[in-house]
C-alpha positions in Angstrom: 20.3 168.5 34.3 19.8 167.6 30.6 23.6 167.4 30.0 24.4 165.3 33.1 26.5 162.4 31.7 26.0 160.3 34.8 22.2 160.4 34.5 22.5 159.6 30.7 24.6 156.5 31.7 21.9 155.6 34.3 19.1 155.9 31.7 21.2 153.6 29.4 21.5 151.1 32.2 17.9 151.1 33.1 17.0 150.6 29.4 19.2 147.5 29.1 17.6 145.8 32.2 15.3 142.9 31.5 12.7 144.2 32.1 13.6 147.8 32.1 12.9 149.9 35.2 9.9 151.7 34.0 9.4 153.8 37.1 12.9 155.0 37.2 12.9 155.8 33.4 9.7 157.8 33.7 11.4 159.7 36.4 14.6 160.3 34.9 13.4 160.9 31.2 11.9 164.2 32.0 14.9 165.2 34.0 17.2 164.6 31.0 14.6 165.8 28.3 15.8 165.3 24.8 19.1 163.8 26.0 17.2 160.7 27.1 15.6 160.1 23.7 18.5 158.3 22.0 18.8 155.6 24.6 15.1 155.3 24.8 14.7 155.0 21.0 17.6 152.4 21.1 15.7 150.4 23.7 12.5 150.6 21.5 14.4 149.4 18.5 15.8 146.4 20.3 12.6 145.5 22.3 11.5 142.1 21.3 8.3 141.9 23.3 5.2 144.0 22.9 5.3 144.8 26.6 8.8 146.3 26.3 7.8 148.3 23.2 4.8 149.6 24.9 6.8 150.6 27.9 9.4 152.5 25.8 6.6 154.2 23.9 5.0 155.2 27.1 8.1 156.8 28.6 8.8 158.5 25.2 5.4 160.0 24.7 5.6 161.5 28.2 8.6 163.6 26.9 6.2 165.4 24.6 6.3 166.6 21.1 9.5 168.4 21.3 11.1 164.8 20.6 9.5 164.5 17.4 12.5 165.8 15.2 14.7 163.3 16.8 12.3 160.5 16.3 11.9 161.7 12.6 15.7 161.5 12.2 15.5 157.8 12.8 13.1 157.1 9.8 15.5 155.6 7.5 15.4 152.9 4.8 18.0 150.9 6.6 15.9 150.2 9.6 13.9 147.0 9.9 10.1 147.4 9.3 9.0 147.1 12.8 11.4 149.9 14.0 10.1 152.1 11.3 6.4 151.2 12.2 7.2 151.9 15.9 8.7 155.2 15.2 5.5 156.1 13.2 3.4 155.0 16.1 5.3 157.1 18.4 4.9 160.2 16.1 1.2 159.5 15.9 0.8 159.3 19.6 2.7 162.6 19.8 0.3 164.1 17.2 3.2 164.8 15.1 4.0 164.0 11.5 7.3 163.5 9.8 8.3 165.8 7.0 6.1 165.3 3.9 8.8 163.8 1.7 9.6 161.3 4.6 5.8 160.5 4.9 5.4 160.0 1.0 8.2 157.6 1.0 6.9 155.6 3.8 3.5 155.3 2.4 5.3 153.6 -0.4 7.3 151.3 1.9 7.8 147.7 1.0 6.0 146.4 4.1 2.4 147.0 4.3 2.5 147.4 8.1 4.8 150.6 7.6 2.4 151.9 4.9 -0.6 151.6 7.3 1.2 153.4 10.0 2.2 156.3 7.6 -1.1 156.5 6.0 -2.8 156.8 9.4 -0.8 159.8 10.1 -1.2 161.3 6.6 -5.0 160.9 6.9 -5.1 163.2 9.9 -3.4 166.0 7.8 -6.3 167.8 6.2 -4.3 168.9 3.2 -3.0 165.4 2.6 -6.1 163.4 3.4 -7.3 163.1 -0.3 -4.0 161.9 -1.3 -3.8 159.3 1.5 -7.0 158.0 0.7 -6.1 157.5 -3.1 -2.8 155.9 -2.2 -4.6 153.4 0.3 -7.2 152.6 -2.3 -4.5 151.8 -5.0 -2.5 149.6 -2.7 -2.0 146.0 -3.6 -2.5 144.9 0.1 -6.0 144.5 1.3 -5.4 145.8 4.7 -4.1 149.0 3.4 -7.1 149.3 0.9 -9.4 148.9 4.1 -7.8 151.9 5.7 -8.7 153.8 2.5 -12.3 152.6 2.5 -12.7 153.3 6.1 -11.4 157.0 5.4 -13.9 157.5 2.6 -16.6 156.6 5.0 -15.5 159.2 7.6 -13.8 156.9 10.0 -10.3 157.5 11.2 
């Protein structure tokens, strides 16, 4: 069913409702698999309320780690900070990390909220933890520095 155009159109319609039909999306998402990711990510990017973002994140997480490459493809400089942060939060919930060059770029992002989300992922990567702590401690934003201090004391 993953290539069923009618189901894909239905997912797009359900995502556009206000509020989206979460029950139907949670049922159709797994049926469509990765084909459902694009309209769900579009909905996440357009969501103005925290409740809608949480809903889209919940449906996306249920699709599992196989969607991580599709999520990572959306991590661009052109996206607003909140879209980038939400994508990082999704990857974190999926227990996945973007490619290291992308992660490094995002730990230097102009917005500290994006840097925090990226550093939280990087801190979970054993080979990258020390680098993430150093980057956080050297950051000009006190919220980011707190992440580094917490990490040096064993907290995650």
